C-alpha positions as a Markdown table, in Angstrom:
| # | Residue | x | y | z |
|---|---|---|---|---|
| 1 | Met | -23.2 | 24.5 | 6.7 |
| 2 | Asp | -19.8 | 25.3 | 5.8 |
| 3 | Thr | -17.9 | 22.6 | 3.9 |
| 4 | Lys | -14.2 | 22.6 | 3.9 |
| 5 | Lys | -12.5 | 22.2 | 0.3 |
| 6 | Cys | -9.0 | 21.6 | -0.8 |
| 7 | Ile | -7.6 | 24.1 | -3.2 |
| 8 | His | -4.2 | 22.3 | -3.6 |
| 9 | Glu | -5.4 | 19.1 | -5.8 |
| 10 | Asp | -3.4 | 20.8 | -8.7 |
| 11 | Gln | -0.2 | 19.8 | -6.8 |
| 12 | Ile | -1.1 | 16.0 | -7.2 |
| 13 | Lys | 1.4 | 14.6 | -9.8 |
| 14 | Pro | 1.1 | 11.2 | -11.6 |
| 15 | Leu | 3.3 | 8.8 | -9.9 |
| 16 | Pro | 4.5 | 5.5 | -11.1 |
| 17 | Lys | 3.0 | 2.6 | -9.2 |
| 18 | Lys | 5.2 | 0.8 | -6.9 |
| 19 | Asp | 4.7 | -1.7 | -4.2 |
| 20 | Ile | 5.0 | 0.3 | -1.0 |
| 21 | Thr | 5.5 | -1.7 | 2.3 |
| 22 | Val | 8.0 | 0.3 | 4.4 |
| 23 | Cys | 8.6 | 3.8 | 5.7 |
| 24 | Glu | 11.6 | 5.1 | 3.8 |
| 25 | Asp | 12.9 | 7.0 | 6.6 |
| 26 | Cys | 12.4 | 4.5 | 9.4 |
| 27 | Ile | 14.3 | 1.7 | 7.3 |
| 28 | Lys | 17.2 | 4.1 | 7.3 |
| 29 | Thr | 17.1 | 4.3 | 11.1 |
| 30 | Gly | 16.1 | 0.8 | 12.0 |
| 31 | Asp | 12.7 | 1.9 | 13.6 |
| 32 | Thr | 9.3 | 0.6 | 13.0 |
| 33 | Trp | 5.9 | 2.4 | 11.8 |
| 34 | Val | 2.1 | 1.9 | 12.3 |
| 35 | Tyr | 0.7 | 3.1 | 8.9 |
| 36 | Leu | 2.1 | 4.4 | 5.6 |
| 37 | Arg | 1.4 | 7.6 | 3.9 |
| 38 | Gln | 2.6 | 8.7 | 0.2 |
| 39 | Cys | 3.1 | 12.2 | -0.8 |
| 40 | Leu | 1.2 | 12.8 | -4.0 |
| 41 | Thr | 3.5 | 15.4 | -5.2 |
| 42 | Cys | 6.8 | 13.5 | -5.0 |
| 43 | Gly | 5.9 | 9.9 | -4.0 |
| 44 | His | 7.9 | 10.0 | -0.7 |
| 45 | Val | 6.6 | 7.4 | 1.7 |
| 46 | Gly | 6.6 | 8.2 | 5.3 |
| 47 | Cys | 4.9 | 6.8 | 8.7 |
| 48 | Cys | 1.7 | 8.2 | 10.0 |
| 49 | Asn | 1.3 | 10.5 | 13.1 |
| 50 | Ser | 0.4 | 7.4 | 15.1 |
| 51 | Ser | 4.1 | 6.2 | 14.5 |
| 52 | Lys | 6.9 | 7.3 | 16.7 |
| 53 | Asn | 8.5 | 9.2 | 14.2 |
| 54 | Lys | 5.8 | 10.8 | 12.2 |
| 55 | His | 7.7 | 10.9 | 8.9 |
| 56 | Ala | 4.8 | 11.9 | 6.7 |
| 57 | Gln | 4.1 | 15.0 | 8.7 |
| 58 | Lys | 7.9 | 15.8 | 8.9 |
| 59 | His | 8.1 | 15.4 | 4.9 |
| 60 | Phe | 5.1 | 17.9 | 4.9 |
| 61 | Asp | 6.8 | 20.3 | 7.2 |
| 62 | Lys | 10.0 | 20.3 | 5.3 |
| 63 | Thr | 8.5 | 20.3 | 1.6 |
| 64 | Asn | 5.2 | 22.0 | 2.1 |
| 65 | His | 3.9 | 19.3 | -0.2 |
| 66 | Pro | 0.2 | 19.4 | 0.8 |
| 67 | Ile | -1.5 | 16.1 | -0.2 |
| 68 | Met | -0.9 | 12.5 | 0.8 |
| 69 | Lys | -2.8 | 9.3 | 0.6 |
| 70 | Ser | -2.8 | 6.2 | 3.0 |
| 71 | Val | -1.0 | 3.2 | 1.5 |
| 72 | Ser | -1.9 | 0.9 | 4.0 |
| 73 | Pro | -4.1 | -1.7 | 2.9 |
| 74 | Glu | -6.7 | -1.3 | 5.7 |
| 75 | Glu | -6.9 | 2.3 | 4.9 |
| 76 | Thr | -8.3 | 4.2 | 1.9 |
| 77 | Phe | -8.1 | 8.1 | 2.1 |
| 78 | Thr | -6.4 | 11.1 | 0.9 |
| 79 | Tyr | -5.7 | 14.0 | 3.0 |
| 80 | Cys | -4.6 | 17.7 | 2.6 |
| 81 | Tyr | -2.5 | 19.0 | 5.4 |
| 82 | Ile | -2.8 | 22.6 | 4.7 |
| 83 | Asp | -6.6 | 22.6 | 4.3 |
| 84 | Asp | -7.0 | 20.1 | 6.8 |
| 85 | Val | -9.5 | 18.2 | 4.8 |
| 86 | Tyr | -10.1 | 14.6 | 3.4 |
| 87 | Leu | -10.4 | 14.2 | -0.3 |
| 88 | Asp | -12.5 | 11.9 | -2.5 |
| 89 | Lys | -9.6 | 10.4 | -4.1 |
């Protein structure tokens, strides 16, 4: 059985703790979101792919920052876009 691994964990940066309750990009346009994701390279917060604007995905497409974590209370996962794998974080 082949198990996929993430080879981008070295791009995870220590980020200051902050209370994350909004999609930074949706707030600028007056839109709403479903769940929130935080980039573990720069700290940007965007909405998930179930949201209309998919700002977390757009952030990855623009920056190539590979790893994000869910910052929604009901979710606890970390994901690498490039390797398409969930991490144990």
